[in-house]
C-alpha positions in Angstrom: 46.5 183.6 118.5 48.9 184.4 121.2 51.3 181.5 121.5 52.5 182.1 125.1 49.0 182.5 126.6 49.3 179.8 129.2 48.0 176.9 127.0 49.9 175.1 124.3 48.4 175.5 120.8 46.5 172.5 119.5 48.8 171.0 116.9 45.8 169.3 115.2 44.6 172.8 114.3 48.0 173.9 112.9 48.8 174.0 109.2 52.3 172.9 110.0 51.3 169.6 111.7 51.8 166.3 109.8 51.1 162.7 110.4 53.9 160.4 109.5 54.0 156.7 108.5 56.5 156.0 111.3 54.6 154.1 114.0 57.2 155.0 116.6 57.0 158.8 115.8 53.6 159.4 114.3 53.4 163.2 114.6 55.7 165.9 113.1 56.1 169.6 112.5 57.1 170.8 109.1 58.5 174.0 110.5 60.8 172.5 113.2 61.5 169.3 111.3 60.8 167.0 114.3 59.0 163.7 114.5 57.6 162.8 117.9 55.3 160.5 119.9 53.9 163.5 121.7 52.4 166.6 120.2 55.1 168.7 118.5 54.0 171.7 120.7 54.8 169.7 123.8 58.4 169.0 122.4 58.9 172.7 121.6 57.7 173.7 125.1 60.1 171.1 126.7 63.0 172.4 124.7 62.4 176.1 124.9 60.1 176.7 127.8 57.8 178.7 125.4 54.7 177.6 123.5 55.1 177.1 119.9 55.9 180.4 118.0 55.2 178.8 114.6 51.5 177.9 115.2 49.3 178.8 112.2 45.6 178.1 112.3 44.6 175.9 109.3 42.5 177.7 106.8 38.7 177.4 107.4 39.1 176.9 111.3 38.1 179.4 113.8 
């Protein structure tokens, strides 16, 4: 999947996405080591201006 195609990848479909127990920062990315209230791909875009380069589709998804 091209990561800079105009749309941010869906973190919920990424094998690097994690849900945390921290109610203030419930979403995280294991590649970038970030915890956030937003989707991690939105944080990556805000910091770099590029869509997430580490997106990997979870096995079994199309």
